N, C-alpha and C positions, 0 to 999 in steps of 0.2 A: 346734748338730746346732739342729734344728729341733725345738719343741715337739709333742708327737705330735695332731693334732686326730682329733676321733672325729666322724663326719658323722652324725647321726641321719636317719633315711628318715622321709618323711612317715609311712606305713604302721606305723611302731614308735609313733608317739606318741599316748598316751591318748587317747581319746576324750572330747570335751569334755560334761558334762551337761546334755542338753536339761533348756528351763524347765519348770516344771510346766505342764501345761496349763490350767489356770485361771486362769493369769498373766494381766495386762492388758499389752496390745500397745504400747499405749501409754501417754500418761500420763491419771493416773486425775483424776477429777472427786469435789469431795466431795459428799454427798448432800447435794438439795436439803432446808431446811428449810419452815417453812409462809408463815415470815416472806417468804424467799427467793421462794419460788412465789406470794406475794402483789403483792410489786414487782416479778415478771416483768408477771403478767396489770396489772397497773396500768399500764406501760407497753405492753403490747399493746394492752389495749381500755381506753382513758382513759374512754369512758364508763361501761362494764358491770361490775358488781360479779363477782367470781368466784362460778361457778353454787352454790359450796358455803358460802362461807362467809355468816355473821351470822342463819342463821334459828336456831339454838337460843335458844329464849326468848319474847319478845314477839312477834317477825315470827311466830313459828311460830303461836303463841295469835291473833296477828291473823287469820292464812290460813286456820286451823283454825274460829274460829267464821264468818267470811266462809264459808264452804263449807257451814256447816250450816244457816244462815240461806238462804244459795240452794239449798239440794238440800229445805230445809222450804219453799219457796215454792214451787218445782216442783210438788212433793207436793200442796200446798195450791191451787196454780193449774189444775191441771188438773181437780183437783174441783171448784172454783166455775167454771169454765168450759166443765165437756163437754155438759152440757147445751143450754144458747145455741149452743153451735160444733154440735152434731146440728141442732138444729131450723134453723138461718138457713143452712146450708152442705151438712148432713150428712154431716161426717167430725167425731165426738166429740173427735179428737185434733188437731185445728189449730189452735187457740190453743197447746195445752200443744208442740205441735211448734214453733210459731214460737218459744217461749219456750225452751225445748229450744235452737233454733239462737243464740240473744241467749247464752246461758248460755256454749256453746261459742266464742264470740266475745270474751264478755269475759273468760273466761278466759286466754287467754295475752297479752289487754290490760294485765290483772294482773300477772302475772308478768314481762311487761314491763316494766309501771312500779314495780315493787320489785325492778328489776336495773339501773335508772340509778340512777349515783351522786347524790345530790342535788345535788352545788353543779354538774354538767353540766346537771340539769335547770331551773335558769334561763338556759340562754340558748334555750328550748326556747319558756317563756312568750309573747314578742313572735308568735311565727309562730301560737300555738292561738289566743293573743286577734283576733287579723286573721283567722284561720277562721272563728273563732266569731261573729263579728260579721257576717262577710261571709253564712253560712251564715241569720241571725235575717233580714239582708235579703232575702235571695234567697227566703226563705219568704213574702214579701209581694209578687213577682213574681211569671207565669206557672210559676214551678217550685213554687209552694206547693200543699199540696194541702186542702181544705177538708173537714172531715168532723163530725158534730154540732156546726155552726154555729160554728166557732171553725177556723183556719188555722194549723194549727203544724209540720204535715210536709214532708218533701222525700223525693221517690222518687228510689231512687240503685239501679238494676238492681231485684231482687227484696224488698229491704229500704226499710222506712218509718223515714227518721230525723226524731228531733226534735232540731233545733236547741240548745233553752232547756236542754235535760240539759246538752251538750255547754260551755254557755254560762257557766255555774257551775262547774266547777273551773278553765275558764281563765279568770275572774274573778278567784279565791282566787291559783292562781299568778301573776301579771300583777303583782298587787297586793302580793302578798308579796312579790315582787320589787324593785318601787319604791319602799316603806315601807324596805327591808332594806340598799338601793343609796346612800339617804337616809341611813341612818344609817352607813353606810361612808364616807360623803364629811363626815362630822363634827357632821349637824343633829341638834339636839335637837329630837326627836319629843316630849317631854315638855310642853315647855312654849313649841313652835310649832307649835299646832291648823293653822294652817293649810297645814303641813306634810302632816298628817294626812288633812286634810279635801279640797286641792284634787285630789290623783289619785283617791280614794275617790268622790265625791260624781257625779264628772260622770259616770266610766264605770259606775257604778248608775243615773245617770238615763237615759246611752243604750240599757245592756241594758233598760233598764223601759219606754222607750217602746215598743220593740220587741216587749214580751212584750204589754205590754196593750192591745197594736194586737191580738192575735191574734184575743182574747181569753184571756189566763193571767194573772190577779191570784196565783193561788197560787204561782207558779213566780217572781212578781216579790216576792212575802215572801221566799221561799227565799232570792232572791240578795241582800236585802236582811239577813237574818238572815248572811249569809257574812261580808258588809262589818261589820256591829255586831260579829262575832266580832274579824276582826281588829284594828278600833279598839280596841275591849276589850281586847287582848292586848299592843298597841302602849301604853296608857295614855291614851288617850283622856280628859281628866275626865267626870267620873260625870255631870255639867250637861248637857254637849253630848250624851251617850248618854240622857239622859231626856228632853231635845229631842226630837231627832230621833226617839225612838220614838212621843212625842207628833206629830211631825208624822207619820209613817209611818200611827199609827191616824185622824188627821184628814182623809188623803188616802185610806185606804181606806172611811173613813165616807162620802166627797164619791161614789168610784166605785161604792161600793154603792148610794146615793142616785138615781144617774145609771143604772140597769143594771136592769130589773123582774125578770130571772132573779136578778140578786146579791140583792135586796132580799127574794125570795120564798126565800131559805136562810135570811136571819135571820129572818122570821115562821115557818118551819118550826126553825128551831132551839127559840125561843124560846117558841114554842104547838105543841110539835109533834102532840099529841095533840087541838089544836084543829084541824089542819089536817091530819090522818093520811091523808086522801085525795089530798092535794097538794103541800103544799109541803113536810107534814113527812112524808109516805109514807115516802122513804128512812131517815131517821132513826128513824120509829118501827120501822120494819120491821130495822132494825141492831139495836135495844135488844131486839130480840122475841126476835131469831136468840141473841142474847150471853148472854136468861135463858136462851132454851129448850136452852142449851148445858148447863147444871149445872155438875156438879163433873168429871167425867170427860167428858162430853163425849158427842152421839148415834152416833158413830162416823165415821172417814176414808169419805167420799164418802155418806155418810145424811141429809146437814143437806137441810134445804127452803129456804137463805135462797138457791139457786142458783136454786129455780125459776121464776126470776123475781119472786121474792117482794124482794129485793134488789138495784134496780138498779147493772149496774155491779161484781158480785162480786170478779169478778176483778181490779180493778186499786184503788179508792179504796177500798171495803169487804172488803178479803180479810180483814180481822182478824176483822169482823162472822163468815164463815164458819170463822175459827181457833176462835172462841171457840164457835160451836156444835157444830163437828164433833170439837174435840179439848178442849172445856170450860176451866173455870178454870185446869185445870192446864195445858193446851196454851197459851191467853192468857198464864201468865205465866212460864212459859218463854220465850216470844217476848222480853216485858220483860227478862228475866233476860239474852238472850244479848245483846241490846241494852247494857243494861247491862255487860257484862262490854266489850264492845269500846270504849265510853265511856273504861269505868278502863284497859286498855291502851294506846289509843290516844293518853290525857292521858300514860299513862309513859311510852309513848315519845317525846311531845314534851318533856315534863320532861329524859330523859335526852339530848336530841340536842346537839351539841356546835354545829352550825351555826345562825347564827340564822330565816335562813331555814326551815331544818327544822326547825324550831321552833316558827317562825309558820304552816309551812303544815299539819302535822300536827296541833296543836291545831283551827285552824280546818276543815278536813279532817271531824276526829273530831267536833265539835260542829255540824254542819253537815249530818253523819248524823241522827244521834241526834237530833237537835231534829228533822230532819224525820218520822224516826219515831215522837217524841213528836206533833208535831201532825196525824197521819193519827191514829193511835190516839185525840189528845185529839176528833177528827172524829166517828169512829166513833162513841164511848162517849155523847158529845151534851155534853161539856167545852167544844167551840169549833163555830162554824158552819162547815160543810161548806166546804172550801177545795177541792178536786178532787187535794189532794197524795196522791201516792203514797208505801205502806209498802217501804221500801228495801231490796232483795235480795228482795222477796217479794211483789210485785204483780207483775202483768202490762206490761211496756212494755219493750223492749228498747235502746231507746238511756238510759234511766233505768238499767237493771241494765248496760249496759256503762259508761256516766260514772262508777257508785259502785264498781264493782269499780275501775273506774282508780284513783280518789280514795283505795281499800283499799290500791291494790300501789303508791303513792306514801307512803301512812304506811308499811307494811312496806319499804320501800326505805327509807327513814328509818332503821327499825330498824339497817336489815343494813347501812349505811354507817357507823352509830357502831360499831355491833360490830367492823366489819372496820378501822375505823381504829385501835381501841384494842387490837386484838391485833398 
């Protein structure tokens, strides 16, 4: 007898439970950690840092201090320039509008420079140096513009560019790259002085020749200051540094003695009251403006220096306008901001893991603050007039963009160090 088999109909089978609506239809992925995101971004964008990486701490402090100085510079440049702009061009906002345009150009330059990984920045040093040297040479051709007895500018569409301002950061980046490359190849720079001097002095001499032909002694001095800072940081013997400083002073003395306008500046500096109507006029009026400001100043826009009492108040002598209109408190505030910039920049340099980043951050910080001190010293009569502007504050588009670019590189060093440690 066959066993009885029960046939199950499809309709009689109980329905299978449907999966929950929230259940994933495919294989699940583990949530991305910050480290995983950083690794993926580094693979996709090897040149750039993640947009939000490394901004906490020193990079933010550096950016905030730079913003404050730029905004203060825009206010003071308008106050110092609107009288002359109205008289000469009929538009009191002309100079301010031009400086505001340059600030708008410099802001993305700062952000881009702060986003480039420091190691990748080294690959740009040669192109930047070559471009700077070509631009310096182009100034002395028919492409160059001559104003106020000097040939220092190139006309690029609606903008006028001063290549000497762009040559300073290019000099720092290239020389830092070459010296660190020598260390990576096993060369002992501390005991082999020629390894330090051979790349530094020929490049400085080449750039200085271009600058002195413009003529622009002040920028040549600043270029020498940058080289001095690099060689000091890399351990050049102090006797070489002292000898270089003495040679620079002797060269400057010869250049002063061979040019009447430079000799006049020395006379006006040493005997300002005796030559108050001629060579000492600018310094005398600058000191008067500073003294007129008192503790609190006469008020923004209310100073007398810009009424043609102080020549070039919006460029070389902006600090005199600050002292008159914002008083001693305003002048000390500017000094405090640059002191904070120095403190943060040196801290970023000391905290960098890459020798190239350490050297670049140190040099850029020292060069920017050194230029500020040089300008303030000339305005207050501590040094003879050199024609050097006050970084981030004085009117000058090329200087503003170049300085913001250098500050962006320093911020990029801080961000790169923080990103590598995260």
